C-alpha positions as CSV (number, residue, x, y, z in Angstrom):
1,M,132.6,156.4,81.7
2,T,131.1,157.7,78.3
3,M,127.4,157.0,78.5
4,V,125.6,155.2,75.2
5,R,123.5,157.4,73.3
6,C,120.2,156.1,72.3
7,Y,117.0,157.7,70.3
8,V,113.5,156.3,71.8
9,I,110.7,156.3,69.5
10,F,108.1,155.9,72.1
11,N,104.4,155.3,71.5
12,A,102.8,156.1,74.7
13,N,99.5,154.8,73.7
14,A,100.7,151.2,73.1
15,G,99.0,148.2,75.3
16,T,101.8,147.8,78.0
17,A,103.1,151.5,78.2
18,H,99.2,152.7,78.6
19,A,98.8,150.1,81.2
20,L,102.0,151.3,83.1
21,A,101.0,155.0,82.5
22,L,104.4,155.3,81.2
23,T,105.2,158.9,80.4
24,S,108.5,160.3,78.4
25,E,109.6,161.9,81.7
26,I,110.1,158.5,83.4
27,L,111.1,156.4,80.6
28,K,113.9,159.0,80.4
29,E,114.6,159.0,84.1
30,K,114.7,154.9,83.9
31,L,117.0,154.6,81.0
32,A,119.5,157.2,82.6
33,E,119.5,155.1,85.7
34,H,121.0,152.2,83.2
35,G,123.9,154.6,82.1
36,L,121.9,155.6,79.1
37,D,121.9,159.1,77.5
38,A,118.4,158.9,75.9
39,T,116.2,161.2,73.7
40,V,112.9,160.1,74.1
41,D,110.7,161.3,71.0
42,S,107.1,160.8,71.9
43,D,105.6,163.4,69.6
44,E,102.4,162.7,68.6
45,K,101.9,165.5,66.5
46,A,104.2,164.2,64.1
47,S,103.7,161.2,61.8
48,L,106.2,158.0,62.5
49,D,107.6,158.3,59.3
50,E,109.1,162.1,61.0
51,R,109.9,160.7,64.1
52,I,112.2,158.3,62.2
53,Q,113.4,160.5,59.8
54,R,114.7,162.3,63.0
55,A,115.9,159.3,64.8
56,L,118.3,158.8,61.6
57,K,119.7,162.2,61.7
58,S,120.8,161.8,65.2
59,E,124.0,161.0,66.3
60,S,122.9,158.2,68.7
61,D,124.6,154.8,69.1
62,I,121.1,152.8,69.4
63,L,118.2,153.8,67.8
64,V,115.0,152.5,70.0
65,A,111.6,151.4,68.7
66,G,109.6,152.0,72.4
67,G,105.9,150.5,71.3
68,G,104.7,147.4,69.9
69,D,105.3,145.3,67.0
70,G,103.7,148.1,64.5
71,T,106.3,150.4,65.6
72,I,109.4,148.0,65.8
73,T,108.9,147.2,62.1
74,A,108.3,151.0,60.8
75,L,111.8,151.8,62.4
76,A,113.2,148.5,61.2
77,N,112.1,148.9,57.8
78,A,114.6,152.3,57.7
79,L,117.7,150.4,59.3
80,V,117.8,147.2,56.8
81,G,120.8,146.8,55.2
82,T,122.7,149.8,57.3
83,E,125.3,149.6,60.4
84,A,122.5,151.2,62.8
85,V,121.6,149.0,65.9
86,L,117.9,148.8,66.8
87,G,117.4,148.5,70.6
88,I,113.8,147.5,71.4
89,L,111.5,148.4,74.9
90,P,108.4,145.8,74.1
91,L,105.5,147.7,75.1
92,G,102.8,146.5,73.1
93,T,100.6,143.9,73.4
94,V,101.9,141.0,71.6
95,N,105.8,142.1,71.4
96,A,106.1,139.0,69.3
97,L,109.9,139.9,68.3
98,A,110.9,140.7,71.7
99,K,110.1,137.6,72.6
100,D,111.8,135.0,70.0
101,L,114.8,137.2,70.8
102,N,114.6,136.4,75.0
103,I,114.1,140.1,75.6
104,P,112.4,140.6,78.8
105,L,109.1,142.2,79.0
106,E,109.5,143.9,81.8
107,L,110.8,147.3,81.4
108,D,113.3,147.7,83.8
109,A,114.9,144.3,82.4
110,A,114.3,145.6,79.0
111,I,116.1,148.5,79.3
112,D,119.2,146.7,80.9
113,V,119.3,144.8,77.6
114,L,120.0,148.4,75.5
115,A,122.9,148.9,78.0
116,T,124.3,145.6,78.2
117,G,123.0,143.3,75.6
118,T,124.8,141.7,72.3
119,K,124.6,143.0,68.5
120,Q,123.2,140.4,67.0
121,Q,122.3,139.8,62.9
122,I,118.9,138.5,62.1
123,D,116.8,138.1,59.0
124,V,114.5,140.0,57.4
125,G,111.8,138.6,54.7
126,E,110.6,141.8,52.1
127,V,107.4,141.9,50.4
128,D,107.6,144.0,47.3
129,G,109.8,147.2,49.0
130,K,108.6,146.4,52.4
131,Y,110.6,144.9,55.2
132,F,108.8,142.1,58.0
133,L,110.0,140.7,60.9
134,H,107.7,138.1,61.5
135,K,104.8,137.0,58.8
136,V,102.4,138.4,56.4
137,V,99.3,136.6,56.4
138,I,96.7,136.4,53.8
139,G,93.0,135.3,54.1
140,L,90.8,134.4,56.8
141,I,93.1,135.4,59.5
142,P,93.7,139.7,58.6
143,A,89.5,139.3,58.4
144,L,89.6,138.0,62.5
145,A,92.3,140.6,63.4
146,A,90.0,143.6,61.8
147,G,87.4,142.3,64.0
148,R,89.9,142.6,66.9
149,E,91.0,145.9,66.3
150,R,87.4,147.2,66.8
151,I,87.2,146.7,70.4
152,R,91.0,147.5,70.9
153,G,91.0,149.7,74.1
154,R,87.8,148.4,75.2
155,E,87.4,146.0,78.2
156,Q,83.9,145.8,78.6
157,L,82.4,142.3,78.8
158,T,79.8,143.2,76.0
159,A,82.5,144.4,73.8
160,K,85.0,140.6,74.5
161,L,81.5,138.6,74.0
162,G,81.0,140.5,70.6
163,F,84.5,139.7,69.5
164,L,84.0,135.8,70.4
165,R,80.8,135.9,68.5
166,Y,82.0,137.6,65.4
167,F,85.1,135.5,65.7
168,F,83.0,131.9,65.3
169,R,80.4,133.4,62.8
170,R,83.5,134.2,60.6
171,I,84.6,131.2,60.8
172,A,81.4,129.2,60.0
173,R,81.0,131.7,57.2
174,A,84.4,131.3,55.8
175,R,84.9,130.1,52.4
176,R,87.9,128.9,50.6
177,F,89.6,131.1,47.9
178,A,92.0,130.7,45.0
179,L,95.6,131.9,44.9
180,A,98.1,131.0,42.8
181,I,101.5,129.9,44.2
182,D,105.1,130.0,42.6
183,R,107.2,128.5,45.3
184,G,110.5,129.6,43.1
185,D,110.5,127.1,40.3
186,G,108.3,129.3,38.1
187,R,105.5,127.1,38.0
188,P,102.4,128.8,39.8
189,R,99.8,126.1,41.1
190,V,96.3,127.5,41.8
191,E,95.0,126.3,45.4
192,R,92.2,126.9,47.3
193,V,92.9,128.1,50.6
194,Q,91.2,129.9,53.7
195,A,94.7,131.6,54.4
196,V,98.3,131.5,53.4
197,A,101.5,133.0,55.5
198,V,105.1,133.6,54.7
199,A,107.3,134.0,57.8
200,S,110.4,134.7,58.1
201,N,112.2,131.6,59.1
202,S,109.8,129.2,61.0
203,Y,107.6,128.6,63.8
204,E,108.6,125.9,66.3
205,E,106.8,123.1,68.4
206,G,106.4,123.0,71.7
207,F,104.8,122.6,74.7
208,G,102.4,126.1,75.0
209,R,104.6,127.6,72.4
210,F,102.5,130.0,70.2
211,F,104.0,131.2,67.0
212,S,107.5,130.6,68.5
213,R,111.1,131.0,66.9
214,T,114.3,130.0,68.5
215,R,116.1,130.5,65.4
216,L,115.7,134.4,63.4
217,D,118.9,133.7,61.3
218,R,118.3,130.6,59.3
219,G,118.3,132.8,56.1
220,E,114.5,131.1,55.0
221,L,111.1,131.6,54.4
222,T,108.2,129.3,55.7
223,L,105.2,129.0,53.6
224,Y,102.2,128.1,55.7
225,V,99.3,127.2,53.6
226,L,95.9,126.6,55.6
227,K,93.5,124.6,53.0
228,H,90.3,124.4,55.4
229,F,89.6,126.3,58.9
230,T,86.4,124.6,60.5
231,F,85.4,125.0,63.8
232,G,86.7,121.8,64.5
233,D,90.4,122.4,62.9
234,F,90.3,125.7,65.0
235,V,90.2,123.3,68.3
236,R,92.3,120.5,66.8
237,L,95.0,123.0,66.1
238,T,94.7,125.3,69.3
239,S,94.9,122.1,71.2
240,G,97.7,121.2,69.6
241,M,99.8,124.1,69.2
242,V,99.6,123.9,73.5
243,M,100.4,120.6,73.2
244,G,103.5,121.2,71.2
245,R,102.0,119.0,68.0
246,W,100.6,120.9,65.1
247,R,103.3,120.9,62.4
248,D,101.8,117.5,60.9
249,D,98.0,118.8,61.1
250,A,96.0,117.9,58.2
251,A,94.7,121.4,57.6
252,L,98.3,122.9,57.0
253,T,100.9,122.3,54.6
254,I,104.5,123.8,55.5
255,Q,107.3,124.2,53.0
256,S,110.8,126.2,53.6
257,V,111.2,128.1,50.1
258,K,113.6,131.1,49.3
259,E,111.4,133.2,47.6
260,V,107.3,132.8,46.6
261,T,105.0,134.7,44.3
262,I,101.3,134.8,45.3
263,S,99.0,136.1,42.8
264,S,95.0,136.3,42.3
265,H,92.4,137.9,40.0
266,K,92.1,140.8,42.5
267,Q,94.5,143.7,42.2
268,S,94.9,144.1,46.2
269,V,94.0,142.2,49.1
270,K,93.9,142.7,52.9
271,V,96.8,141.3,54.6
272,M,98.0,141.2,58.5
273,F,101.7,142.6,58.2
274,D,103.5,141.7,61.3
275,G,100.0,142.3,63.4
276,E,98.9,145.3,61.3
277,V,96.2,145.0,59.1
278,M,96.5,146.6,55.8
279,S,96.1,146.4,51.9
280,L,98.8,145.1,49.5
281,P,98.8,145.2,46.1
282,M,98.8,141.8,43.9
283,P,100.8,139.6,43.0
284,M,102.9,139.7,46.0
285,H,106.6,138.7,45.8
286,F,108.4,137.4,48.9
287,T,112.2,137.2,49.4
288,M,114.9,136.9,52.2
289,H,117.4,139.2,53.4
290,A,119.7,136.6,55.6
291,G,121.3,138.9,58.8
292,A,120.1,142.1,57.0
293,L,118.8,143.6,60.6
294,T,121.6,144.3,63.7
295,V,119.4,144.4,66.9
296,L,120.3,144.4,70.7
297,A,119.4,140.9,72.8
298,P,120.6,139.2,75.6
299,A,123.7,137.4,75.0
300,P,123.0,133.8,74.1
301,M,123.0,131.5,76.8
302,E,126.0,129.3,75.5
303,T,128.0,132.2,74.6
304,T,127.4,133.9,78.5
305,A,128.6,130.5,80.3
306,A,131.3,130.1,77.8
307,E,132.7,134.0,78.6
308,N,131.7,132.7,82.4
309,I,134.2,129.6,82.2
310,A,136.9,132.2,80.6
311,E,136.5,134.5,83.8
312,V,136.6,131.7,86.1
313,A,139.7,130.3,84.2
314,Q,141.4,133.7,84.7
315,E,141.0,133.9,88.5
316,V,142.2,130.6,89.0
317,A,145.0,131.2,86.8
318,P,148.6,131.1,88.8
């Protein structure tokens, strides 16, 4: 049997990889056990862009991001609009896309998806030439995420308590700011907000579901506008997410759009881009690319059930 060739860009410092003490040698052995002929690139001396270029030049059947959401988004940016297949080993802390695609977070089960999964076309959002798989957030949330970055890797209780103090102090001092938002009709409206998020498709309600999507192929962007965010708003929204009822919250407006342009008086602003904090220039123009990325994921449950029925029918047929 011909082994499937895969090229893995492996980030050994990603949250789960670090916790498992996973090395490139161990990972390569595990991949081989599942019938995968793998090149594991863990070269920390090379930039991520250089490693992605090496992956693109390889003759592999699957190009795999073995790390967190940042590694996955970076590799996906090079594959959008091509016939290349993106595989995912969710070795980060959040693993948002893997959860949305129902890719197991347990390593051996995730490797099995690389060997047995099905190709699926998913949508990709774009903001001024940069592709995102989840969401881009402007405003209060990137500031909170930047504070969280300061204690990443520090497990001491004092560091966590320090972040909690920072978190609630930021909420107490947060001030609304003005953005001009054009929802694709050519009529920008100035709104005073605490935060704005543009997501690829939409996050859905459900008991215990936090920022979870069941569909990644609707071909639409979702605009979330957080108008105010007091401590009371934080408690109400958080409890609403736990209970599965948050989309009608008074602090939040939600709208499906095909494109949106956001501008302000600033030349650039900090954003949270698929979980990574960075600066992007203003104005920002968001568009959607439907079905532009091919990923490996477990077969949809309904497809699997249909295949099982077909197999049983073949077995009992005379």
